[in-house]
C-alpha positions as CSV (number, residue, x, y, z in Angstrom):
1,M,0.0,0.0,0.0
2,D,1.3,3.5,-0.9
3,A,2.5,5.9,1.8
4,Q,-0.4,8.4,1.2
5,T,-3.1,5.9,1.5
6,L,-1.4,4.5,4.8
7,T,-1.2,8.0,6.2
8,Y,-4.9,8.7,5.6
9,I,-5.7,5.4,7.4
10,F,-3.4,6.0,10.3
11,V,-4.4,9.6,10.9
12,G,-8.1,8.8,10.3
13,V,-8.1,6.0,12.8
14,S,-6.2,8.1,15.5
15,F,-8.6,11.1,14.9
16,A,-11.6,8.7,15.3
17,I,-10.2,7.4,18.7
18,Y,-9.6,11.0,19.9
19,I,-13.1,12.1,19.0
20,G,-14.6,8.8,20.4
21,I,-12.9,9.4,23.7
22,A,-14.1,13.1,23.8
23,I,-17.8,12.0,23.3
24,W,-17.5,9.3,25.8
25,S,-15.9,11.6,28.5
26,R,-17.7,14.9,27.8
27,A,-17.9,17.3,30.7
28,G,-21.2,17.9,32.3
29,S,-20.1,20.4,35.0
30,T,-17.5,23.2,35.5
31,K,-15.4,20.9,37.8
32,E,-15.2,18.2,35.0
33,F,-14.5,20.9,32.5
34,Y,-11.7,22.5,34.4
35,V,-10.1,19.7,36.5
36,A,-11.7,16.4,35.1
37,G,-13.6,16.0,38.4
38,G,-10.5,15.7,40.4
39,G,-10.5,12.0,40.2
40,V,-7.9,11.0,37.7
41,S,-5.4,8.3,38.6
42,P,-1.6,9.1,38.9
43,L,-0.7,6.9,36.1
44,A,-3.3,8.2,33.7
45,N,-2.4,11.8,34.8
46,G,1.3,11.2,34.3
47,M,0.8,9.9,30.8
48,A,-1.6,12.9,30.0
49,T,0.9,15.3,31.5
50,A,3.6,13.9,29.3
51,A,1.4,14.3,26.2
52,D,0.5,17.8,27.3
53,W,4.0,18.5,27.8
54,M,5.6,16.9,24.7
55,S,4.3,19.3,22.1
56,A,5.1,19.9,18.5
57,A,8.3,21.5,19.9
58,S,9.4,18.3,21.6
59,F,8.2,15.9,18.8
60,I,8.8,17.8,15.7
61,S,11.3,20.7,16.3
62,M,13.6,19.7,19.1
63,A,15.4,17.1,17.2
64,G,15.5,19.3,14.1
65,I,17.1,22.1,16.1
66,I,19.7,19.6,17.7
67,S,20.5,18.4,14.1
68,F,21.4,21.8,13.0
69,M,22.8,23.2,16.4
70,G,24.7,20.0,17.5
71,Y,25.9,20.3,21.1
72,D,24.3,23.7,21.5
73,G,20.9,22.1,21.1
74,S,21.4,20.4,24.4
75,V,20.1,23.5,26.2
76,F,16.6,22.3,25.2
77,L,17.2,18.9,26.6
78,M,18.5,20.1,29.9
79,G,16.1,23.0,30.3
80,W,12.9,21.1,29.6
81,T,13.8,17.9,31.6
82,G,15.3,19.8,34.5
83,G,12.3,22.1,34.7
84,F,10.0,19.2,35.2
85,V,12.0,18.0,38.1
86,L,11.7,21.6,39.5
87,L,8.0,21.5,39.0
88,A,7.6,18.1,40.7
89,L,9.6,19.1,43.8
90,L,8.8,22.7,44.3
91,L,5.4,23.5,42.9
92,A,3.0,20.5,42.1
93,P,2.3,19.3,45.7
94,Y,1.8,22.7,47.1
95,L,-0.4,23.9,44.3
96,R,-2.5,20.8,44.6
97,K,-2.7,21.3,48.2
98,F,-4.2,24.9,47.5
99,G,-7.0,23.2,45.7
100,K,-7.8,25.8,43.0
101,F,-8.6,25.3,39.3
102,T,-6.0,27.8,37.7
103,V,-2.8,29.6,38.2
104,P,-4.6,33.0,38.2
105,D,-6.9,31.6,40.8
106,F,-4.0,30.7,42.9
107,I,-2.5,34.2,42.6
108,G,-5.8,36.0,43.0
109,D,-6.4,34.3,46.3
110,R,-2.9,34.1,47.7
111,Y,-2.4,37.9,46.9
112,Y,-6.0,38.8,48.1
113,S,-6.3,41.1,45.1
114,K,-8.5,41.4,42.0
115,T,-5.6,43.4,40.4
116,A,-3.4,40.5,41.0
117,R,-5.8,38.1,39.4
118,A,-6.3,40.4,36.4
119,V,-2.5,40.6,35.7
120,A,-2.2,36.9,36.1
121,V,-5.1,36.4,33.5
122,F,-3.2,38.7,31.1
123,C,0.0,36.8,31.7
124,A,-1.6,33.5,31.2
125,L,-3.1,34.6,27.9
126,I,0.1,35.9,26.6
127,V,2.0,32.8,27.6
128,S,-0.6,30.5,26.2
129,F,-1.1,32.3,23.0
130,T,2.6,32.4,22.3
131,Y,2.9,28.7,23.0
132,I,-0.1,27.7,21.0
133,A,1.3,29.7,17.9
134,G,4.1,27.1,17.8
135,Q,1.7,24.2,18.1
136,M,-0.6,25.4,15.4
137,R,2.4,26.0,13.1
138,G,3.4,22.3,13.8
139,V,-0.1,21.1,12.9
140,G,0.0,23.2,9.6
141,V,3.5,21.8,8.6
142,V,2.4,18.2,9.3
143,F,-0.8,18.5,7.4
144,S,0.7,20.2,4.6
145,R,3.3,17.4,4.2
146,F,1.5,14.3,5.1
147,L,-2.1,15.2,3.7
148,E,-0.7,17.3,0.8
149,V,-2.7,20.4,1.5
150,E,-1.6,24.0,2.0
151,I,-0.2,24.9,5.4
152,E,-3.2,27.2,6.0
153,T,-5.6,24.6,5.3
154,G,-3.7,22.2,7.5
155,V,-4.1,24.8,10.4
156,I,-7.8,25.1,9.9
157,I,-8.2,21.4,9.9
158,G,-6.2,21.1,13.1
159,M,-8.3,24.0,14.6
160,I,-11.6,22.1,14.0
161,I,-10.3,18.8,15.5
162,V,-8.9,20.4,18.6
163,L,-12.0,22.6,19.1
164,F,-14.2,19.6,18.9
165,Y,-12.8,17.5,21.8
166,A,-11.5,20.6,23.8
167,V,-14.9,22.3,23.8
168,L,-16.9,19.1,24.3
169,G,-14.8,17.3,26.7
170,G,-13.0,20.0,28.7
171,M,-10.3,18.7,30.9
172,K,-12.0,15.4,31.4
173,G,-12.2,14.7,27.6
174,I,-8.6,16.2,27.0
175,T,-7.1,14.1,29.9
176,Y,-8.2,10.7,28.4
177,T,-7.6,11.9,24.8
178,Q,-4.1,12.8,25.9
179,V,-3.4,9.2,27.3
180,A,-4.2,7.9,23.7
181,Q,-2.1,10.6,22.2
182,Y,0.9,9.8,24.4
183,C,0.7,6.1,23.2
184,V,0.6,7.2,19.6
185,L,3.3,9.9,19.7
186,I,5.9,7.8,21.7
187,F,5.4,4.7,19.5
188,A,5.7,7.0,16.4
189,F,8.9,8.6,17.7
190,L,10.6,5.3,18.8
191,V,9.8,3.1,15.8
192,P,11.8,5.1,13.1
193,A,14.5,5.9,15.7
194,I,15.0,2.1,16.2
195,F,14.8,1.4,12.5
196,I,17.4,4.1,11.6
197,S,19.7,3.2,14.4
198,F,19.8,-0.5,13.4
199,Q,20.3,0.5,9.7
200,A,23.3,2.7,10.5
201,T,25.0,0.9,13.2
202,G,23.4,-2.6,13.6
203,N,22.4,-1.5,17.2
204,P,18.6,-1.2,17.7
205,I,18.8,1.0,20.8
206,P,19.0,4.6,19.4
207,M,20.7,6.2,22.3
208,F,23.5,3.4,22.3
209,G,23.6,3.3,18.5
210,M,24.5,7.1,18.5
211,G,27.7,6.2,20.2
212,D,28.4,3.0,18.3
213,T,30.5,2.4,15.1
214,L,28.9,2.5,11.6
215,A,27.8,-0.8,10.1
216,S,29.4,0.4,6.8
217,Q,32.7,1.4,8.5
218,P,33.4,-0.7,11.6
219,D,36.4,1.3,12.5
220,T,34.4,4.7,12.6
221,Y,32.1,5.8,15.2
222,M,29.0,7.5,14.1
223,L,29.6,10.8,15.9
224,D,33.2,10.9,14.8
225,K,31.8,10.6,11.2
226,L,29.4,13.4,11.6
227,D,32.0,15.5,13.2
228,G,34.3,15.1,10.3
229,L,31.6,15.8,7.7
230,S,30.5,18.9,9.6
231,Q,34.0,20.3,9.5
232,E,34.5,19.4,6.0
233,L,31.4,21.4,5.0
234,G,32.5,24.3,7.0
235,F,30.2,23.8,10.1
236,N,31.3,23.6,13.7
237,E,32.1,20.1,15.0
238,Y,28.7,18.6,15.8
239,T,29.8,17.5,19.3
240,E,31.2,20.9,20.2
241,G,29.2,24.0,21.2
242,S,29.8,27.6,19.8
243,K,27.3,29.3,22.1
244,S,28.6,31.6,24.9
245,L,28.5,30.0,28.4
246,I,26.2,32.8,29.7
247,D,23.7,32.3,26.8
248,V,23.7,28.4,27.5
249,F,23.1,29.2,31.2
250,A,20.4,31.8,30.5
251,I,18.4,29.6,28.0
252,T,18.7,26.5,30.2
253,L,17.5,28.4,33.3
254,A,14.7,30.3,31.4
255,L,13.4,26.9,30.0
256,M,13.6,25.3,33.5
257,V,11.8,28.0,35.5
258,G,9.4,28.7,32.6
259,T,8.4,25.0,32.8
260,A,7.6,25.4,36.4
261,G,5.4,28.4,35.5
262,L,3.5,27.0,32.5
263,P,-0.4,27.2,33.3
264,H,-1.4,24.3,31.1
265,V,1.0,21.9,32.9
266,I,0.4,23.2,36.4
267,V,-3.3,22.8,36.1
268,R,-2.8,19.0,35.4
269,F,-1.9,18.5,39.1
270,F,-5.4,19.7,40.2
271,T,-6.9,16.6,38.4
272,V,-5.8,14.1,41.0
273,K,-7.4,13.4,44.3
274,R,-4.5,13.9,46.8
275,V,-1.1,15.7,47.2
276,K,0.6,12.3,47.3
277,D,-1.0,11.5,43.9
278,A,0.3,14.8,42.5
279,R,3.9,13.8,43.3
280,K,3.3,10.2,41.8
281,S,1.8,11.6,38.6
282,A,4.8,14.1,38.4
283,G,7.2,11.0,38.7
284,Y,5.3,9.0,36.0
285,A,5.3,12.1,33.8
286,L,9.0,12.5,34.1
287,L,9.5,8.9,33.2
288,F,7.2,9.0,30.1
289,I,9.0,12.2,29.0
290,G,12.4,10.9,29.5
291,I,11.8,8.1,27.0
292,L,11.4,10.7,24.2
293,Y,14.1,13.0,25.4
294,I,16.9,10.5,25.6
295,T,16.0,9.3,22.2
296,A,15.9,12.8,20.5
297,P,19.6,13.4,20.3
298,A,20.0,10.0,18.4
299,V,17.1,11.0,16.0
300,A,18.8,14.4,15.4
301,S,22.3,12.8,14.8
302,F,21.2,10.0,12.5
303,G,19.0,12.5,10.6
304,K,21.8,15.0,10.1
305,L,24.3,12.2,8.8
306,N,21.6,10.8,6.5
307,L,20.7,14.2,5.0
308,I,24.3,15.2,4.4
309,Q,25.2,11.8,2.8
310,T,22.0,11.8,0.7
311,V,22.1,15.3,-0.8
312,N,25.6,16.9,-0.6
313,K,27.6,17.0,-3.8
314,K,24.8,14.8,-5.4
315,E,23.0,15.6,-8.7
316,Y,19.8,17.5,-8.2
317,A,18.3,15.4,-11.0
318,D,19.0,12.2,-9.0
319,M,17.2,13.5,-5.8
320,P,14.5,11.1,-4.4
321,S,10.8,12.4,-4.6
322,W,10.8,13.7,-1.0
323,F,13.2,16.3,-1.8
324,T,11.0,18.0,-4.3
325,T,8.0,17.5,-2.2
326,W,9.5,19.5,0.7
327,E,10.7,22.1,-1.9
328,D,7.2,22.6,-3.2
329,L,6.0,23.2,0.4
330,G,8.7,25.9,0.9
331,L,10.4,24.0,3.8
332,L,13.4,23.1,1.8
333,A,15.1,25.0,-1.0
334,W,18.0,24.6,-3.3
335,T,19.6,27.2,-5.8
336,D,22.2,26.1,-8.3
337,K,24.6,29.1,-7.7
338,N,27.5,27.6,-9.6
339,S,25.4,26.1,-12.4
340,D,26.9,22.6,-12.1
341,G,23.7,20.8,-11.3
342,K,24.9,19.6,-7.9
343,I,23.9,20.4,-4.5
344,Q,26.4,22.2,-2.3
345,Y,25.6,22.3,1.4
346,L,28.2,24.6,3.1
347,G,28.7,26.2,6.5
348,K,30.1,29.7,7.0
349,A,33.7,28.5,7.2
350,K,33.7,26.9,3.8
351,E,34.1,29.1,0.6
352,G,31.9,31.8,1.9
353,G,29.0,29.5,2.6
354,D,26.5,30.0,5.4
355,A,23.5,27.7,5.8
356,L,21.9,30.0,8.2
357,T,22.3,33.6,7.0
358,G,21.4,32.4,3.4
359,I,17.8,31.7,4.4
360,P,16.2,34.9,3.1
361,E,17.6,34.5,-0.5
362,F,16.2,30.9,-0.8
363,K,12.8,32.3,-0.2
364,D,13.2,34.7,-3.0
365,T,13.8,32.2,-5.9
366,E,11.9,30.8,-8.9
367,R,12.1,27.6,-11.0
368,G,14.4,27.6,-13.9
369,A,13.7,25.8,-17.2
370,S,15.6,22.7,-16.1
371,G,13.9,22.5,-12.7
372,Q,16.6,24.2,-10.6
373,R,15.9,27.1,-8.4
374,V,17.2,30.4,-9.7
375,V,18.4,33.0,-7.2
376,T,16.7,36.4,-7.8
377,N,18.4,38.1,-5.0
378,P,22.0,36.6,-5.2
379,S,24.9,37.4,-2.7
380,A,28.3,36.1,-2.1
381,N,27.0,33.3,-0.2
382,K,28.0,29.9,-1.7
383,N,25.6,27.7,0.2
384,E,23.0,26.3,-2.0
385,L,20.7,24.4,0.4
386,Y,18.2,25.6,3.0
387,V,16.5,23.1,5.2
388,D,13.8,24.2,7.7
389,N,14.5,22.7,11.1
390,D,11.0,21.5,11.5
391,I,11.1,19.0,8.8
392,M,13.9,16.7,10.2
393,V,11.8,14.3,12.1
394,M,9.2,14.1,9.5
395,A,11.6,13.6,6.7
396,N,13.8,11.2,8.5
397,P,11.9,8.0,7.4
398,E,11.9,9.1,3.9
399,I,15.6,10.0,3.9
400,A,16.5,6.7,5.4
401,D,14.1,4.9,2.9
402,L,12.0,3.3,5.7
403,P,8.8,1.3,4.9
404,N,5.7,3.4,4.1
405,W,3.9,2.3,7.2
406,V,6.6,3.9,9.3
407,F,6.1,7.2,7.4
408,A,2.4,7.1,8.1
409,L,3.0,6.3,11.8
410,V,5.2,9.5,12.1
411,A,2.4,11.4,10.6
412,A,-0.1,10.3,13.3
413,G,2.5,11.0,16.0
414,C,3.4,14.5,14.8
415,L,-0.3,15.3,14.9
416,A,-0.8,13.8,18.3
417,A,2.0,15.8,19.8
418,A,0.8,19.1,18.3
419,L,-2.9,18.6,19.1
420,S,-2.4,17.3,22.6
421,T,-0.6,20.5,23.8
422,A,-2.9,22.8,21.8
423,A,-6.0,21.3,23.5
424,G,-4.4,21.9,26.9
425,L,-3.5,25.5,26.1
426,L,-7.1,26.1,24.8
427,L,-8.4,25.0,28.2
428,V,-6.0,27.4,30.0
429,I,-7.2,30.2,27.7
430,S,-11.0,29.4,28.2
431,S,-10.7,28.9,31.9
432,S,-8.8,32.1,32.4
433,V,-11.6,34.0,30.7
434,S,-14.7,32.2,31.9
435,H,-13.5,31.3,35.5
436,D,-10.8,33.9,36.5
437,L,-12.2,36.9,34.6
438,I,-16.1,36.5,34.3
439,K,-16.8,34.3,37.4
440,K,-14.3,35.8,39.8
441,M,-14.3,39.5,38.7
442,V,-17.0,40.6,36.2
443,Y,-20.1,38.5,37.0
444,P,-19.7,36.5,40.3
445,K,-23.4,35.4,40.2
446,I,-23.0,33.5,36.9
447,S,-24.4,30.0,37.2
448,D,-22.4,26.8,36.8
449,K,-24.1,26.2,33.4
450,G,-23.5,29.8,32.3
451,E,-19.9,29.5,33.2
452,L,-19.5,26.3,31.2
453,V,-21.1,28.1,28.1
454,A,-18.7,31.0,28.6
455,A,-15.7,28.6,28.8
456,R,-16.7,27.0,25.5
457,L,-17.3,30.2,23.7
458,A,-13.9,31.5,24.9
459,S,-12.4,28.3,23.5
460,V,-13.9,29.0,20.0
461,V,-12.5,32.6,20.0
462,A,-9.1,31.3,21.3
463,V,-8.8,28.7,18.6
464,V,-9.5,31.3,16.0
465,I,-6.7,33.6,17.3
466,A,-4.4,30.6,17.7
467,G,-5.1,29.6,14.0
468,Y,-4.1,33.1,12.9
469,F,-0.6,32.7,14.8
470,G,-0.2,29.2,13.3
471,I,-0.6,30.6,9.8
472,N,1.7,33.6,10.6
473,P,4.2,32.3,13.1
474,P,7.2,34.3,14.3
475,G,9.7,31.5,13.9
476,F,10.4,27.7,14.0
477,V,8.2,25.7,16.3
478,A,10.8,25.2,19.1
479,A,12.0,28.8,19.0
480,V,8.4,30.1,19.5
481,V,7.7,27.7,22.3
482,A,11.1,28.8,23.9
483,L,9.8,32.3,23.9
484,A,6.6,31.1,25.8
485,F,8.9,29.6,28.4
486,G,10.7,32.9,28.8
487,L,7.4,34.7,29.3
488,A,6.2,32.2,31.9
489,A,9.7,32.5,33.8
490,A,9.4,36.3,33.6
491,S,5.8,36.5,34.9
492,F,4.6,33.5,36.9
493,F,7.5,31.7,38.5
494,P,8.5,34.4,41.0
495,A,5.0,35.0,42.0
496,I,4.3,31.3,42.6
497,I,7.4,30.5,44.4
498,L,7.3,33.6,46.7
499,G,3.6,32.9,47.2
500,I,4.4,29.4,48.6
501,F,7.7,29.9,50.4
502,Y,7.7,33.7,51.5
503,K,4.9,34.7,54.0
504,R,5.8,38.3,53.8
505,M,5.2,38.5,50.0
506,N,2.3,40.8,49.5
507,K,0.0,41.9,46.6
508,E,1.9,45.1,45.8
509,G,5.2,43.3,45.3
510,A,3.6,40.4,43.3
511,V,1.7,42.7,41.0
512,A,4.6,45.0,40.4
513,G,7.0,42.1,39.8
514,M,4.7,40.4,37.2
515,I,4.0,43.6,35.3
516,V,7.8,44.5,35.1
517,G,8.9,40.9,34.3
518,I,6.5,40.3,31.4
519,S,6.9,43.8,30.1
520,L,10.7,43.5,29.9
521,M,10.4,40.1,28.3
522,L,7.8,41.4,25.8
523,F,9.9,44.4,24.9
524,Y,13.0,42.2,24.3
525,M,11.1,39.8,22.0
526,A,9.6,42.6,20.0
527,K,13.1,44.2,19.6
528,F,15.5,41.4,19.1
529,K,13.2,38.5,17.7
530,L,10.1,39.9,16.1
531,G,11.4,43.1,14.6
532,W,8.4,45.1,15.9
533,I,10.8,47.9,17.0
534,G,12.9,48.8,13.9
535,E,15.0,46.2,12.3
536,I,16.2,43.2,14.2
537,P,19.5,44.0,15.7
538,D,22.7,41.9,15.1
539,K,23.5,39.2,17.8
540,S,26.3,41.5,18.9
541,E,23.8,43.9,20.3
542,W,22.1,41.4,22.6
543,W,22.0,42.6,26.2
544,F,24.6,40.8,28.3
545,G,25.1,38.6,25.2
546,I,21.8,36.8,25.9
547,S,19.4,35.5,23.3
548,P,15.7,36.3,23.3
549,E,15.1,32.5,24.0
550,G,17.3,32.9,27.3
551,F,16.2,36.5,28.3
552,G,13.5,35.1,30.4
553,T,16.1,34.4,33.0
554,V,17.0,38.2,33.2
555,A,13.4,39.2,33.3
556,M,12.7,36.7,36.1
557,I,15.6,38.0,38.1
558,V,14.4,41.5,37.7
559,N,10.9,40.3,38.8
560,F,12.3,38.7,41.9
561,I,14.1,41.9,42.9
562,V,11.2,44.2,42.2
563,S,8.7,41.9,44.1
564,I,10.8,41.5,47.3
565,T,11.9,45.2,47.3
566,I,8.4,46.5,47.1
567,S,6.9,44.0,49.5
568,K,9.6,45.2,52.1
569,F,8.3,48.8,51.9
570,T,4.6,48.0,51.9
571,A,2.1,46.5,54.4
572,A,2.5,42.8,55.2
573,P,-0.3,40.3,54.0
574,P,-3.2,39.8,56.3
575,A,-2.8,37.2,59.1
576,D,-5.3,34.8,57.4
577,V,-3.3,34.8,54.2
578,Q,0.0,34.2,56.1
579,E,-1.8,31.2,58.0
580,M,-2.9,29.9,54.5
581,V,0.6,30.0,53.3
582,E,1.7,27.9,56.4
583,N,-1.0,25.5,55.7
584,V,-0.2,24.9,52.0
585,R,3.2,23.8,53.0
586,I,1.9,20.9,55.1
587,P,1.7,17.8,52.8
588,S,-1.4,16.3,54.3
589,G,-5.0,17.5,54.4
590,A,-5.5,18.7,50.9
591,S,-9.1,19.4,49.8
592,E,-10.6,18.6,46.5
593,A,-9.9,21.1,43.7
594,S,-12.4,23.9,43.9
595,G,-12.9,27.2,42.2
596,H,-15.2,28.5,44.9
C-alpha cells in the first residue's frame, strides 16, 4: 500500500479514537471541564501530562534544532527535563494542596487582590497564545506534508479537530484523549529511531547506536563521522558548542523555570485526588517524558548524517521524490549558484557558505527551465541548500528509505504531539476568561451552566486567534515555544515561588513584579526577535550577550528583585493569608480542587 493511503488510514483512525474518547468523557459540569472532576489516577495523569508537555516543539522541532545546532541544542534537553524536576519538587504538591482550578486563581487568592488576578489572567493569555502559535504551526506543517494540503488549510483542519474535543470534553475529555495521544506519539517517535539506528550501526537501541560504530565502516564511530563531515562542509564540530556560556546558562534556566510556571502543565496536578497523587503523577510524567528526550539526540544525529550523505555534492536530478515534495512546500530549497547541477551544502567557514544567513535569498527564488531554483536576490553566499529545522523528524523515514507504514505512523505521531498540547492550552485560555475573569471578577453570580457556556465560547474565540498565529508564526516551532517559556519564567515563576515559600510577600510586590517581568520580556522579544521595534539588531547587540530565548532568566531575576523590594516597603499580608501559606506547606489534608 502506498504511503499516502497508509497516512490517511493511520491519521483517520487516530482522530476517530480521539473524537470517540471526547464524546465518551464529555464534561457535564465546570469541575469536570476544568479539572476532570479531580479523580484522575496518577498513572493516567502522568501519561496525559507527558502528552500535554511533549508538544510539537518536543516531537517535531527539538530533534531538528539539535540536528543543526549540534551540542548547542542540548540546552533544550537540559532546560525542559530539569524544569519538570523543579516543577515536581517545588510546585506541584503545594499547588495541589491549595486546591484551586487555575494559576490566576492561586495568585488572586494568595495575593488577596482582583488586580493580581487580572494581571495573572493577562500573563496566562500571553504565555498560552505564544505557546499555541508554535503548536498550530506544527499542525500546519504536518498536514501540509502528510495530507498534501496548503499549510493554511492544515492549520484550519487542526483547529476544527482540537476545538471539537476540547470544547466538548473540557479537561475530562482532554485528559483521556491525551493518554491515547501519548501512546501514539511515543510509538511514532521510537519506531523510526530504532529502524534508523539498526540500519546505520546494527544497534537497535538509538541512544546506544548514536555512540556506536557504523555498520558500513566498522572502524568509525557515528559521531566521529558526523564531526568530520560537519568540519569538511564548514560547520562547527557537531559535538562541540559555539554558544557563549552565559547564553547557554540563561536559555537553560529560562526553560527550567518557565516549565515550572506554565499554566497548562500546572493545572494537570489539580486533576488528581491527593497531594501524594500529584507527586506520583509528576514522577510518572518525568519517566514518560524521559523516554522521548533520551531518544531525541539520536534521532537528530542520524537524521543529520543521512541528510548530508543523501544530498551533498549529489546531482539534483537524482534526488528522491521527498526532496522536491518539501521544496514545493517551501520548507526546503536549493539554488544552483555555480550552475553545475549539484547540491552544495556549506557552512560559513567553507568558501563563503553560510547555511543559516542564506535563508532569505532562498525564499526569493523561482524555478528555472531545467527545474533548478534560480536566485533572484544573489549574494556572495556559496551555500546552495536551505533546510527548515521543523522537517527533520518528519523527513527522517523518507531520507532513510524506511517502509511506508513508518512514514504514516510518524504523521499520526506528529499530529498527536501538536494537538495534545494545543488542547491543553485552549483549556487554560478558556478557563482564564470564563473562571478567572468572568466568574471571579466581572459577574460572580453567573451559574455553573452559564460559566460552562462562557468557557466553551472562549475556546472558540481562542482557537481562531491561535489559528491566525499558526498561519503567521514568528519562527520555528521550538523557537516560538522557547519564547513562551521565557514569558512564563518572567511573569509567573517568582509570584508562585514567593507565594508558597515567603509569607511576607504581598499583593503590591507580586503585581509590580509580574508587570515589570513580562513587560521586559515582551520588549526584548519585540526588539530582538520579532522586529516590531525597527530592524532586528545583530547578535552583537544582545543585552549581556543573551538571546531572546534566554532573556526570560534576566526578566525573572528583575521580577524577583522588584517583588521582594516593594513588599519590604509596603504592608504585610493579612494574618489569614499568612496562615494559609503555612497550611499549604503541610503535605497532608488537601481538599478537592475547587474554584469556589
